[in-house]
C-alpha positions in Angstrom: 7.1 8.0 3.1 4.4 10.8 3.3 2.9 11.7 6.6 -0.6 10.4 5.3 0.9 6.9 5.1 1.6 7.2 8.8 -1.7 8.9 9.6 -3.6 6.0 8.3 -1.2 3.6 10.0 -2.3 5.2 13.2 -6.0 5.0 11.9 -5.5 1.2 11.6 -3.9 0.5 14.9 -6.8 2.8 16.8 -9.6 1.1 15.1 -8.4 -2.0 15.5 -6.5 -2.0 19.3 -7.3 1.6 20.7 -5.5 4.8 21.3 -3.6 3.1 24.4 -2.1 0.5 21.5 -1.0 3.4 19.4 0.7 5.3 22.2 2.5 2.2 23.4 3.9 1.6 20.0 5.2 5.3 19.8 6.6 4.9 23.1 8.5 1.8 21.7 9.7 3.7 18.6 12.9 5.2 18.9 12.7 7.7 15.9 9.2 8.8 16.0 7.4 11.7 18.0 3.8 10.5 16.5 3.2 13.8 14.7 2.8 13.4 11.2 1.7 16.1 8.9 -0.2 14.5 5.7 1.8 16.4 3.0 5.3 16.0 4.7 7.9 13.5 4.0 9.6 11.2 6.8 12.3 8.6 6.5 11.1 5.2 5.6 12.8 3.8 8.3 10.2 5.6 10.7 7.4 3.7 9.0 9.4 0.3 9.0 10.2 0.7 12.7 6.3 1.2 13.7 5.4 -1.8 11.4 8.2 -3.7 13.4 6.9 -2.9 16.5 3.2 -3.6 15.8 4.5 -7.1 14.1 6.1 -7.7 17.7 3.0 -6.7 19.6 0.6 -8.8 17.5 3.0 -11.6 17.1 2.5 -11.8 13.2 4.8 -11.9 10.5 5.5 -8.6 8.5 4.1 -10.1 5.6 0.6 -10.2 7.2 0.7 -7.0 8.8 2.2 -5.1 5.6 -0.6 -6.8 3.2 -3.5 -6.1 5.9 -2.1 -2.5 6.2 -2.1 -2.3 2.4 -5.9 -2.8 2.2 -6.7 -0.6 4.9 -4.5 2.1 3.1 -6.3 1.5 0.0 -9.8 1.9 1.9 -9.0 5.0 3.5 -7.2 6.7 0.5 -10.1 5.9 -1.5 -12.4 7.9 1.2 -9.9 10.7 0.8 -9.6 11.0 -3.0 -12.7 9.3 -3.9 -12.3 11.0 -7.5 -9.4 8.5 -8.5 -12.1 5.7 -8.1 -15.1 6.8 -9.7 -13.4 7.6 -12.9 -13.3 3.8 -13.4 -15.9 1.1 -14.0 -13.9 -1.7 -13.1 -10.9 -3.0 -11.4 -8.9 -3.8 -14.3 -9.5 -0.2 -15.8 -8.4 1.1 -12.6 -5.4 -1.1 -12.2 -4.2 -0.1 -15.7 -4.3 3.6 -14.6 -2.2 3.5 -11.6 1.2 4.7 -13.2 -0.2 6.9 -16.2 -2.9 8.6 -14.2 -3.2 8.2 -10.6 0.6 8.5 -10.0 0.8 11.7 -12.2 -2.1 13.3 -10.1 -0.5 12.1 -6.7 2.8 13.7 -7.9 0.8 17.2 -8.4 -0.7 16.7 -4.8 2.4 15.9 -2.9 6.0 17.1 -3.4 8.5 14.3 -4.3 6.0 11.4 -3.6 8.6 8.9 -4.5 6.3 6.6 -6.1 6.9 3.2 -7.6 6.7 2.2 -11.3 3.7 0.0 -12.2 3.4 -1.6 -15.5 0.4 -3.4 -16.6 0.3 -6.3 -18.9 -2.7 -8.5 -20.1 -2.0 -12.0 -20.5 -3.6 -14.6 -23.0 -5.2 -16.6 -20.1 -7.2 -13.6 -19.1 -4.9 -12.6 -16.2 -3.1 -9.3 -16.0 0.5 -8.8 -14.7 1.3 -5.8 -12.8 4.9 -5.1 -12.7 6.5 -3.4 -9.7 9.6 -1.5 -9.1 10.7 0.4 -6.3 14.0 1.0 -4.4 11.6 0.2 -1.2 10.6 -3.2 -2.1 7.1 -2.8 -0.9 5.5 -5.2 -3.1 3.6 -6.8 -0.1 2.2 -3.3 0.4 1.1 -3.2 -3.3 -0.7 -6.7 -3.0 -2.5 -5.1 -0.1 -3.7 -2.2 -2.1 -4.6 -4.4 -5.1 -6.7 -6.4 -2.6 -8.3 -3.2 -1.3 -9.2 -2.0 -4.8 -10.7 -5.2 -5.7 -13.2 -4.8 -2.5 -13.9 -1.3 -3.9 -14.8 -2.6 -7.0 -16.6 -5.8 -5.9 -14.2 -8.0 -7.8 -13.0 -11.5 -6.5 -9.4 -11.9 -7.2 -6.5 -14.0 -6.3 -2.9 -13.0 -6.9 0.5 -14.8 -7.5 3.8 -13.4 -6.9 6.4 -15.7 -8.1 8.8 -13.1 -9.4 10.1 -10.8 -6.7 12.8 -8.3 -5.7 13.2 -10.2 -2.4 14.2 -13.2 -4.5 16.6 -11.4 -6.6 14.7 -10.2 -9.5 15.1 -6.5 -10.7 11.1 -6.3 -10.2 8.0 -7.9 -9.0 5.2 -9.5 -11.3 2.1 -9.5 -9.5 -0.5 -11.6 -11.3 -3.9 -10.9 -10.8 -6.6 -13.5 -11.9 -10.1 -12.4 -11.9 -12.7 -15.0 -10.5 
């Protein structure tokens, strides 16, 4: 996982709970020094450990924390890399550009970014399916990122996520319904 993701997790904790809370989380973490360079790669397990500690401290399930982090992550990435956002007039256009444009550009910025595969399909009922594949199985983070993008584009949406790697599928289908 890239250091920028750790940096943004730190920002989320500090904004919500203060620097002492972040320091307490780092003190509990066995695999982390708390120093993350944005362009460097770190073991996924370090991020998972920090998220696990946050879940314990807040007494919240990982799904809630990871989805909230996805929303926060999108807002902070959009501040840092606003050019990816401004190239699109609406959420639908942005989501369809994730794999073919945004991930290509991210790969230029970061060495070995280890990105998921995203495919988009328009459905006859007006919804869109994002097919997510990743050995990390961070589909809940992807949901949060989608909700974050929807906020950016001021689009009210709902998601369904019945097909999931956590339920034995080879991929996740996240269906976006526009309201």
